[in-house]
C-alpha positions in Angstrom: -13.6 -7.6 9.5 -13.3 -3.9 8.6 -10.0 -2.3 7.6 -10.0 -0.2 10.7 -10.4 -3.3 12.9 -7.7 -5.1 11.0 -5.3 -2.2 11.6 -6.1 -2.0 15.3 -5.8 -5.8 15.7 -2.4 -5.7 14.0 -1.1 -3.0 16.4 -2.5 -4.9 19.4 -0.8 -8.1 18.2 2.5 -6.3 18.1 2.0 -4.8 21.5 1.2 -8.2 23.0 3.6 -10.4 21.0 6.3 -8.1 19.8 9.9 -8.6 21.0 11.9 -5.5 22.1 14.8 -4.8 19.7 17.0 -2.0 18.6 17.7 -1.6 14.9 19.4 1.4 13.3 19.7 2.8 16.8 15.9 2.9 17.3 14.0 0.9 19.9 10.9 -1.0 18.6 8.6 -3.9 19.2 8.9 -6.5 16.4 7.3 -9.7 15.1 9.3 -11.7 12.5 7.5 -13.3 9.5 4.1 -11.7 10.0 1.3 -11.9 7.5 -1.8 -9.7 7.4 -4.7 -9.8 5.0 -6.6 -6.8 3.8 -9.8 -6.3 1.7 -8.7 -4.2 -1.4 -12.3 -3.1 -2.0 -11.9 -1.0 1.2 -8.2 -0.1 1.4 -8.5 3.1 3.5 -8.0 3.2 7.2 -10.4 5.9 8.5 -9.8 6.1 12.2 -10.0 9.8 13.1 -7.4 9.6 15.8 -4.8 8.2 13.4 -4.9 11.6 11.6 -3.6 10.3 8.3 -2.5 12.6 5.5 -5.1 11.5 2.9 -3.8 14.0 0.4 -0.4 12.3 0.5 -2.1 8.9 0.4 -3.7 9.7 -2.9 -0.7 11.6 -4.2 1.7 8.7 -3.5 -0.5 6.1 -5.2 -0.8 8.4 -8.3 2.9 9.1 -8.2 3.6 5.3 -8.3 1.1 4.6 -11.1 2.6 7.3 -13.2 6.1 5.9 -12.8 7.5 9.0 -11.1 10.5 9.3 -8.8 11.0 13.1 -8.6 10.5 14.9 -5.4 8.9 17.8 -7.3 5.7 15.7 -7.8 5.4 14.3 -4.3 7.1 16.6 -1.7 4.3 19.2 -1.8 2.1 16.6 -0.1 4.7 15.4 2.4 7.7 17.6 2.9 9.5 15.2 5.2 9.9 12.7 2.4 12.9 14.8 1.1 15.1 13.5 3.9 15.1 10.1 2.2 16.6 11.5 -1.0 20.3 10.9 -1.8 20.6 13.9 -4.2 17.7 16.2 -3.2 15.9 15.5 -6.5 14.8 11.9 -6.6 14.0 8.9 -4.4 16.2 6.0 -5.6 13.9 3.4 -4.1 10.7 4.9 -5.6 8.2 2.2 -6.7 7.0 4.0 -9.8 9.8 3.2 -12.2 9.9 -0.5 -11.5 6.1 -0.6 -11.6 6.1 0.9 -15.1 9.0 -1.3 -16.3 7.2 -4.5 -15.2 3.5 -3.7 -15.5 3.3 -4.9 -19.2 4.9 -8.2 -18.3 2.4 -8.8 -15.4 -0.6 -7.8 -17.6 0.6 -10.0 -20.5 1.1 -13.0 -18.1 -2.5 -12.7 -16.8 -3.9 -12.1 -20.2 -2.2 -15.3 -21.5 -3.2 -17.4 -18.5 -5.5 -15.8 -16.0 -4.6 -18.6 -13.5 -0.9 -18.1 -13.8 1.5 -18.0 -10.8 4.1 -16.1 -12.7 2.7 -12.6 -12.6 5.3 -11.1 -10.3 7.1 -7.8 -10.3 10.2 -7.1 -8.1 11.3 -3.9 -6.4 14.5 -5.2 -4.8 17.7 -4.7 -6.7 20.5 -7.3 -6.3 23.3 -6.0 -4.2 21.9 -2.5 -3.7 24.4 0.3 -3.0 24.2 2.3 0.2 21.3 4.7 0.1 18.8 6.6 2.3 16.0 4.9 0.4 16.3 1.2 0.2 12.9 -0.2 -0.8 10.9 -1.9 2.0 9.0 -4.0 -0.6 10.7 -6.9 -2.2 8.1 -8.1 -4.7 4.4 -8.2 -5.6 2.6 -11.3 -6.9 -0.7 -10.9 -8.7 -2.8 -14.1 -8.5 -6.4 -14.8 -9.4 -8.7 -17.2 -7.5 -12.1 -18.4 -8.5 -14.4 -17.6 -5.6 -18.2 -18.2 -5.3 -18.8 -14.6 -6.4 -16.6 -15.1 -9.4 -12.9 -14.6 -10.1 -10.9 -12.1 -8.1 -7.5 -10.6 -8.4 -5.4 -10.9 -5.2 -2.0 -9.4 -4.4 0.7 -10.8 -2.2 3.2 -8.2 -1.1 6.5 -9.4 0.3 8.3 -6.8 2.4 11.6 -6.9 4.2 10.4 -4.3 6.7 6.9 -2.9 7.5 6.1 -0.2 10.1 2.6 -1.1 11.3 1.8 2.3 12.7 3.3 4.7 10.2 3.6 2.8 7.0 0.9 0.2 6.7 -2.0 2.7 6.1 -0.3 4.1 3.0 1.1 0.7 1.8 -2.3 -0.9 1.9 -3.8 1.8 -0.2 -0.9 2.0 -2.7 -0.7 -1.7 -3.2 -4.5 -1.9 -3.7 -4.3 0.8 -6.3 -1.5 -1.0 -8.1 -3.6 -4.2 -8.2 -6.6 -2.2 -9.4 -4.5 -0.6 -12.2 -3.4 -4.0 -13.3 -7.0 -5.4 -13.2 -8.2 -2.5 -15.3 -5.5 -3.2 -17.9 -6.6 -6.8 -18.4 -8.4 -8.1 -21.5 -11.2 -9.5 -19.4 -13.7 -12.0 -21.0 -15.7 -12.0 -17.7 -15.7 -9.6 -14.7 -12.8 -9.9 -12.3 -13.1 -8.2 -8.9 -10.5 -6.8 -6.6 -9.8 -9.4 -3.9 -7.4 -9.7 -1.0 -4.0 -8.1 -0.3 -1.7 -10.2 1.9 1.3 -8.3 3.3 4.0 -10.7 4.3 6.6 -8.8 6.4 10.0 -10.1 7.4 9.9 -7.5 10.2 6.6 -6.1 11.3 7.2 -3.5 13.9 6.2 -0.4 15.9 8.8 2.1 17.0 8.7 2.8 20.8 8.6 6.5 20.0 5.1 6.0 18.5 3.7 3.9 21.4 1.8 6.9 22.9 0.2 7.6 19.5 -0.7 4.0 19.1 -2.3 3.9 22.5 -4.4 7.0 21.6 -5.6 5.4 18.3 -6.5 2.1 20.0 -8.4 4.0 22.8 -10.5 5.8 20.2 -10.9 3.1 17.5 -14.7 3.5 17.4 -14.4 6.9 15.7 -14.3 5.6 12.1 -15.7 7.4 9.1 -17.6 5.9 6.2 -16.2 6.5 2.7 -17.1 5.7 -0.9 -15.0 2.9 -2.2 -12.7 3.8 -5.1 -14.3 1.1 -7.1 -17.6 3.0 -7.0 -16.3 6.0 -8.9 -17.2 4.6 -12.3 -13.5 3.8 -13.0 -13.2 1.6 -16.1 -9.7 2.2 -17.4 -6.2 2.8 -15.9 -6.4 6.4 -17.0 -9.7 7.0 -15.3 -8.3 5.5 -12.1 -5.4 8.0 -12.3 -7.8 10.8 -12.9 -9.9 9.8 -9.9 -6.8 9.7 -7.7 -5.8 13.1 -9.0 -9.3 14.5 -8.0 -9.1 12.9 -4.6 -5.6 14.2 -4.1 -6.7 17.8 -4.8 -9.9 17.5 -2.7 -9.7 14.5 -0.3 -12.8 15.7 1.6 -15.1 14.4 -1.2 -14.2 10.8 -0.1 -16.1 11.0 3.1 -19.8 10.2 3.3 -20.6 13.0 5.8 
């Protein structure tokens, strides 16, 4: 199943099975305890009518991998992100700092035992204080399976809240790049490939204010674009992955095979 179809199917599932509910004063359709699986080799949703901000997509992933939290590095690619800052300078729930703090632990776990179940990093802080930017992601578990085509690194993302229309396209890409960065950091004795990303959401939802946009995307879902997978860019180290994301951020058009 293609990434675009997976995305469309997820939204259709919420439209059909989602329960109406109001949270934080906003009406939405919601499914509790939902799990969706994505192919990290193809982590980009390319439906034209979705009109994603690909420059921000690449910028956000790079921002995380470099451990950044300052608005100076990310707001040029998405100005509205500033409204989630408590002090106008930083995002308190930015994924970058905890990723950098825990990356070495995850890599060491996998290097010591490639089949470990202990390679986990957390983003939720116990008893968080009130903030405009409480992380949606609770934890990431990196786990290797031995498939017919060889071992593959999979990622399980546990989220307290996941917006299927607005957030999922960017989360799928960022989580996949986090997994790829970890994979490239391993002392591999044999090739390991990127595998599957499972996003397990406590609340998987679509806001009713976005339903017209969702309907438009679903009505035009055949308008997908082919793109070159990130794994085809001769990326062999974490630094070369960051450099590739920097290039795509500055010129996202080179991604498309048109």
